C-alpha positions, 0 to 999 in steps of 0.5 A: 655582593656581585651582580653580573660580575659587578660589586654592588652594595646590599642597599643597591636595588636588584633588577626585576624585569627579567624575572617578572616579565616571564611570570606575567607572560605565563599568567596572561597565557594561563588566563587566556587558556582558562577563558578559552577552556571555559568557552569550549566547555560551555559550547560542549555543554550546549552540544551535550544538551542538544544531543541528549534531548535529540528526538530525530536525526535532524536534531543530531545533525545540529549536535554534530555541527556544534561538535564540529565547531568545537573541534575546529576551536580545539584545532585552532593553533592561534588560540592554543590552550595550556596542555591541562586545559586542552586535555580537559576539553578534549576529554569532554569533547570525546564524552559528548561525541560518545553521547551523540553516538549513543543517542543516534543508536537509540533513535535508530533502534526506536525508529527500527522498532516502530517501523518494523512493527508497522511493516509486520502489520502490513504483512499480516494484513496481506492475505485478508486485507490486501488493499489495506496492506498495500496502502500500509506499505506505501504509508510506511515507505513515506514515513521512513523518508528522512528518518534515522536508521542504520542501513541494515535496519532500512534494508530489513524493513524494506524487505518485509514491506516488499514481502507484504506488497508481493503477497497482497499483489498476488492475492489481488491478482488471484481474486481478480482471476477468480472473479473473471473466471466466475464472470466467464462461468456466469456468462457461459451459463447465461449464454447456454440458457439463452441458447436453450430458450432459442432452441425451445422457441424454435421447436415450438414454432416448428410444432405450431407450423406442423399443427397448422398444417394439420388444421389445414389438412383437416379443413380440406377433409371437412370440405370433402365431407361436405361434398359427400354430404351434399351428394348423399343419397340418404339422410342416414349417410348425410347424418353420418357425414355430419358426425364426421364433420363435427368430430373434425371441427372438435379436433381443429378446436383442440389443435388451435387451443394447443397452438395458442398455448404454444404461441403464449410460450413463444411470447414468454421466451421472447420476453426472457431473451430481450 
């Protein structure tokens, strides 16, 4: 038997280092690749559970950070896996990435549904309960901060909230204008009523002055009658003059009674004007 051009006997041991060394190398690499694969897949399992159980955008951000860490491991050229192991990890990576995306969509849709319901509730209150509607709009805006939704979902809900706020604002402005109008009408009616009282008072005071002038005139007539009575040439004429005097005093009493009534009315008007 020959070995590299030399003749050897059957009992001569063959050199094995050039065969066993490559086999050992590939065995070691396969072990390292398997260990790397197990590590990557373990991290992907953790990432999947983080994404699958996510209840918020913050939870998903954590899952994305974990997935990015795995991606860096897959891109690491210093610890390359065998193709079979790398492909298995890559396939699982894509599956977990898809899970994150689906879970993100679910959270977006859930938040969208909840906030859209609240937004329409605020809009429904705007006509009858404008203050409550505006408070609800502010509450929803505050609740949406930091929540996960797609841009078009945010935009649609903000549009509904803006409509609710605008309607409520218009209702409140209309109510304020109506209240001011009613206040002005009441004020105008009150001023007109007061003006009427003042005019009535003025007429009564003028009437009182006129009646007092009449009383003064009658009293002067009484004085003249007494002069006639004093100068009377007969008792019959003196008695007739006395009748005139008595009639004039009766008239003065009637006028003074009327004056007292008018003065009471003036005092009543003054009490209402105070």
